[in-house]
N, C-alpha and C positions, 0 to 999 in steps of 0.2 A: 400570561401567557404560558401555552405548553412547556415543558423544559424541553432541551438537546442533546437529542443523542446521536452523536459520530460514531459509523459503523465503519470500520475500515477492514475491506475484503481483503483475504488473500486470494494468491493466483488460483486456489484450489476451489475457491469458489465458481472458478468457469470450467477450469483443466483436473480433475482427477487425475492421480499417480496411474501408470500404463493408459492412457487414452492417449486418441490421436491429435485432439483438438482439434476435432472435428466442427463447423459451426452450430452443426444440430447437438452435438456433446455440451457444448458450452451452452445454449439456452436450456438445455434438459436438465445442466448443472443451476442455473438460478435458478430454477426455479423456488429448490426449497426453503434458501435465503430469503425468496421475492416476497413468498407468501410469510414468513416472519415479520418481515419489515414490513408490510401491509399490514398487518396485524399492528403494531409497535406504532405505526403513525396516526392509530386514534389518538394517544398518549403521548405521543412524544415527537417535535420537530426533526428531521431528519437529517444529516449529512452524510454522506455515501462516500466514500475512497475507495480505491482499488489499486491492487496491484496490475502488472502488465510482462511478467518476465517472460512468459511464453509466445503471447502475442508479437513481442517486439522482435523475439529474437526470430520470429517465423520470418515478419517483415525481412531481417538481415539476411537468413537464408533466401529470400527470392533475388536479393536486392546481389549475392553471390551468382545467382543461378542465371541470370541474364543479363550479359555482358555490358548489352546494346542499349540498355534503360542507364537513364545517368543516375548515379549513389546520390541517395539524400544521406545528410548528416544527421547525426542520431538526435537530435534536438526535435528534427521534424519528423522522426517514426515517434519516436515517446507522444507526440501530438493527434499523430495518427491514431493511435491505440487509447488517446481519450474518447478522441470521437467514436473509434469503433467497439467502447467495452461500454462506454457510456449511453451510444444508443442500446445497447443489448439489455444494461441494467434498466435504464428507460423506460423499454418497452416490456419488457418481461413484468417487473415491478408495476406499470400502470394497468395491464391486464388484472394482474391481483385485487388493486386497488379498485376496480371496475367491478371484478368479481363480490367483493365485500360490500359494494357500493358506497363506497368513498368515492368523493369529488376531489381531487386535490392536483395541484399546478407542479409539474416537474424541468427540471433544465440541467442541463451537461454544461459544466462550465468547463473551458479551456483556461489550466492555469499554470501562470509563473512561478516558479520557487527562485528567492535568490540566495546565492550561494558567496561565499567570498573569491575574490578571483585569487587571495595568496594559502586557503585553505591547505593545508598538509597531503589533504589527498589527495590534491594534484600533482603530487611529487613523488609518492607511491601508490600508480593505479591499483587495482587488485579483483575489482569487479568483473568476472568474465559474463562475456556476450558474443553474442553469432554462434557461426559455426565452427566443426574442432577443422584446426588445421591439417596440411601433410606438412611436413617435415620441410620441404623447400618453400610451400606457402608460410612458413613461420621465420623463413630465411629472410623472407624481400618484403614483408609485408610491413605498410609504410604506418604503422600503430603499434603500439607495445602489446607483445606476447607474454604469455605466459603456462609453463605447464599445469595444465590440472589432469585430475583423476583421468578425465576421457581423453584428453590430450592435450597438444597446444591450443591456447585459442585465444583472442583478441580479450584483452584487459582495460578497463577505464576508469575513471575514480568514481568514488562517491561521498563526494563531500558532504557535509553539514546543513541542511536546511535553516536559513538566517531567519527571511519571512515570506510570507504569502502575497503575489503581487496585489489579488485579487480578494483579500479578505476585505474590503468595504461595501463590494458587492456582494459577499456571499453573506453579508451580517444582514444586509436589507432587501434580499430576498428569503432569508431565513423569517426576519421581523414579517416578513407579506404570505409567511407558512406555505412556501415553497420548498419542495425536497429536490436540496443541492447535491448532482454527481459533480465531484471535483476533483481535482490533485491526484490524476488518475498516473498511475506509475511512478508518483512518489513527487508529480510536476516536470514541467520541462524545467530544466536549470539554466539560470539566466544570471550572468553576471553587470554590474550597474555598469554603463560607461556615459558619465554625466547625468544627464534629464534620461537617456535611454537604456534599452537594455542587448545585452548580447550572450544567444545561444551557444552554452557548451557543452563538448563530448564529456557526459557525465552520467549519472545514473543515482537520483537522489533515495533514500530509504524511505519505503512508502509509509513504515509505522511511524518515523521518525517526522515527518513531512505532517503528517496527519496532528501529530502530538504539538506540533507548533502552530496549525492552525489552529486545535480547541485550543490552545491558549492565547490566542490573539482573537477570537471571536466568543470568548466564553461560555465552549461547552460545557455542559453540568455531568457532560455522562460519556467517556473513553471507550467504544469496544471494539477486540483487536480480534477479528474471527480468523482462523486459520484450522490447520488439518489436525490438529489434535487435543485433547480436553483442557490443556491450560499448557502453564508454567510447573515444570517440577522437576525435582532434584535428585539426579544420579538417572537422567533420562536413557532409557533402553537397558537399565541392570536391572538384577533382580529386584532391587532393593530399592525401583527407583519410588518416588512419593510426591504425588500431585499437590503442591498449594491453593489452598482452597482462601482462604481467608488472610489476608497478610497484610503487617502493617510496611510503608513504604520504607523505614529505616532496614526492616531485616533483610526486604528484599533488596535493598541496594545492595545491601553485605554481601548476598548469594552470588548477586551478578560480580561487583568486584572480587571476589572469591573463583569468577569464573565457571559457574555452576552452569550457565546457560551459551549454545554455542554459538559464536558470532555469526553474521549470515543467515540465521536462523529464528531462535528462540530470543538471543542477546539485544537483537537491534528492537522484538515487543517486548521488552521487560523492561529497557531502556526507555522505551517512549511511553510506557506507565508510568515509570517514576520521576522524568520528566514533568508529566502532565499532572500527579498528585502534588509536587513538590510546587508548582506554578501557582497550587491554587483550586484544582481541580479535587472533586470530590469523592470520586470512584473510579478506575480504570480496570476494566475486565480483560481479561486473555481467554478464548473460546474455541470451542470448535464452531464449525462455519453451523451445522446441524444443532447447535446449543445457543443460539446466538436469544430469542426468547428467556429459555429457560438462564441465563447468566443477566440477564438484566432483571430476572425474577431474584436474582440470588443465588440459587439452584443448581448451577453449575458454574464451572470456569474456574479461572482465580481471581481472585478479586483485590485489587492491591488498592488500600484506605491511605490517608493522614497515620 
């Protein structure tokens, strides 16, 4: 069977810096990665994960603007964005596959990610979400608030992913040559209650969730697509150096030394290290415009054993 490629699309795949984030802009931005993924689908079985930061943020803004509508918990907003973005990826990719004369089954899967109820992140929420609050709103908010460069904002925990609930379903779909869109926004965070699950107010890092899924279902290649060329040392400085092919021990040392910013490149490098440490052959971090080139070994950062 064809090898399996997991592509983790960053938020910039749909909304670029400086854009309003209209539906038209998001569909237009998806065209380039969809063209590349359609061509790659000739030689690979595909799993596609994606971020949801701007989209879930907009849903939170809409809730604040309409006091009469009942407010939904965060896990339901994540579920909504999984359906929304899954539809956009699926429909755009299907168009490109049809253009190439390729007939493939596609499915978008609502995905739960189990987290530990005693994860330390719950005691120290740090992930900003939703609108910037006024000082009065911040004082009376029924949830944790922290100051950010933009102003006071709600913060939630970002616990580590333990397992993907639908991993067996995803594996079966891949065995039947489906292209699977899943784990959107890092997945819906849940904790176990006996044999059942309970959603929690949290945001799971999409790249760490993708690495966990890759490990659990036996992915051959993990590719994390973002808005820069790859992982760099001294990012933004005159001496900035793009890492090309790097062994896992070396990049792990750079990670521990603090070369990669938390909340941006840090989790991407951590996910690549996690994947390779768990037996993966190659992990790539690259620009969303260079997905094919990175798979061919011609772009991005490649982490190898």
